N, C-alpha and C positions, 0 to 999 in steps of 0.2 A: 614440439614442432607440429605434431598431428593436431593437438587441441587448438593451437593458434590458427592453423589453416582452416580447421572446421569452423571456428568462430568467425573468421574473416569471410568464409563462404556464406555463413548464415547471415552476416550483416549485409553482404551484397544481395542475397536473396530477399531480405526484408526491405531493403531500400527499393528494390524493384516492385515488391508487393505493395508498399505504401504509395509509390507513384501510381501504380495501377488503381489502387483504391481511390486516390485523389481524383483521377480521371473519371472513374465510375460515379463518384459522388457529384462531380460537376455536371454529369449527364443525367443525374437522378436515377441511375440504374441500381436501385437498392438491392434487388434480389441477386443481381450478378455480383455485387460487392459482398453480400453475405456468403455467397458460394466461394468466393476467393478467400474470405476469412476462414470459413470452415475447412477448406482444403489446406490452407496454411497451418492451421492448428493441428490438423490430422498429421501433417508432415512433422510437426514438432513433437507431439505427444501420442499420436494415434487416436485422438479424441476430437470430435468436432466442438464448435462453440457451445452448443446446447448441453452436451455432456460435461464440458468443463464447468459451466456455470451451475449445473445441478449439484456439483460437489461443494459449492460455496456454502459455508456454514455447517457442512456435514463432516468434511474431512479437511485437514490443512492442505491447501493447494500446493504447498511445497513438496508434497509427496509425488507430484507429477514428474519431478526430476530426482527422486530418491536414488541414492547410490551413485550419482554422477559427480564428477569432479566439480569443485566450486565454480570455476570460471565458466565451464560449459553450462552448469545449472543456471547461473546468473544470466548468461546470454539468452538462454531459452525463456526464462521467466520474464525478462524485459521484452522480448519479442512478443510473447503471448499477451502481456499487458497492453502493448501497443495495438494488437489485433482486437482485443476485447474492448478497448476504448473506442476503436472505430465501429465495432458492433453497437456499442451504446449510442454513439453519435447517430448511426443510421436509425435506430429505434426511436430516438428523440425526434429526428427529422420526420419520421412517420407518425408522430403523435402518440407513440407507445411508451409514455414516461415510466409506468410501472415495470414494463418489460425491460427497460434500460437499466434498472437498478442492479440485477445480478451481473450484468455485463460490466458496468462501471465498478461495482464493488469487488468483483473478481479481479479486474484489472488493477485496482489499488492494492489488493492483498498480494498479488503476484509481484507488483512493483516494489512494495515495501519489503517483502521477503528478500528480494534480490538486493535491494539497497542496504539492508541491515548487514549483509555479508559482503558488500562491495569493497574493493580494495582502493577506491579513490581514483581509478583510471577514468579517462573521459568516457562518458556514456555515448552510445550511438545517437545519431540525430533524431531517430524515430522514438526514442525513449519517452514515455509520457512524463508529465510534470506532476509531482505530488500535490502541489497547491491547486492545480487545475482540476485534477480528479476529485480532490476533497471538496472543492467549491461546487462541482456539479452534483455531488452526493449530499450537499447540505440540506436539501428538503427531506431527505430520508433518515430514518432511524438506523444507525449503524450498530451491528451486534458487538458484544464485548470483545470477541477475539480480534476483530478488525481495529477497534479502538486501542486495544493493547499494543498491536503492531504500530499504530500511529504514535502512541506515547513513546515506545522504544525508538522509533525512527527519529522523532523530534529530539529526544534526549541525545542520541548519537550525533545528530546534525548540529547540536548546540543551540537549537531553537527552544530554549527552556520555557519561554512564555507560551508557546504553542503546546508543548507537552503538558504544562499546567492546565491549559484550557481543556485539553482532552480529558485529563484526570477529573476536573470539575464536572464535565459533562457526564462522565461515568458515575461519579458520586451523586449527582443530582438525580440520575435515573435509579441508582441503587445505593442510597446513603448508608445502609448498614451492611453492605457486602464486605465481609472480612478480607477476601482476597484482594479487592480493589483498595481497601484501606492499607493493607500491607504493601501493596505495590506502590502506593503513594508515599508511604513512609520510606521505603527503600529509595525511591526517586529523590526525595529531598535530602536524605542522609548522604547520598552519593554526590549530589551537586554542591552541598554545603562544605565539602572537602576542598572546593576550589576557592580561589582568592576573590575578594570583593570586586576587583576590577573585572575578572572573568565573568562573574555573575551579572554585573552591570552590563557588560558587553552583550550578554545573552538575554537581556531584558527581564531578568528576575533577580532583583536586589536581595541581599542577604536577609534584611528584616522581614520582607514578605515571605521568603522561603521558610525562615525560622517560625514565623507565625502560623503558616499552613502546616508545617510539621507538628507543631505543638497541638493544633486542633485534631490532626489525625491520630496522634498518640493518645490524646484524651478519649477520642472515639473508640480506639482500640481497647483501652482499659475498661470503658463502659461495657463493651461487648464481651469482655472476657468472662468466662464462667466463674 
């Protein structure tokens, strides 16, 4: 009961914060909005937005909720993702595209981490959209750890074609990376256990998956000592 009450209070808090940020954005009061975002992140984690984004690529952002119950952790991660997306939007509005990258990328990492452990319950209305965050990050090079989260998320979500696209992006960047090759082999071996109808419904027909698996297995044998 305590956890449920806490989550409900947090959702109510975030709805108010997002409404406040919407009003500040409409008035172009960017600095005031950044202050609201930092104060809200301080309340969630004890860290402001700058400190959170400095962790990106250095430490898993999931550590921000280490030791907490899964439902509390997910609620916090989704709230933080929403706040950091707002920070990225402000930076883009101000013409600071490069500065927006750690905000958007951190938001995506937090969101994917939450969704990978999500129980399927309805998400709060302020939860960011994976496709929207991915699209805004399209001009940037994404690090491997974030692409790995994307692949795992698309696999879980049944978006096998999107998972394969991420895998191909990683292989194009690092075609001889053994860890990526093994990840790809595991991905194809798992999905090939499903029926033809399931694979078709998830936009990755069996013949395509089998062909890609064979290529990766051949690459793995070539790289073996």
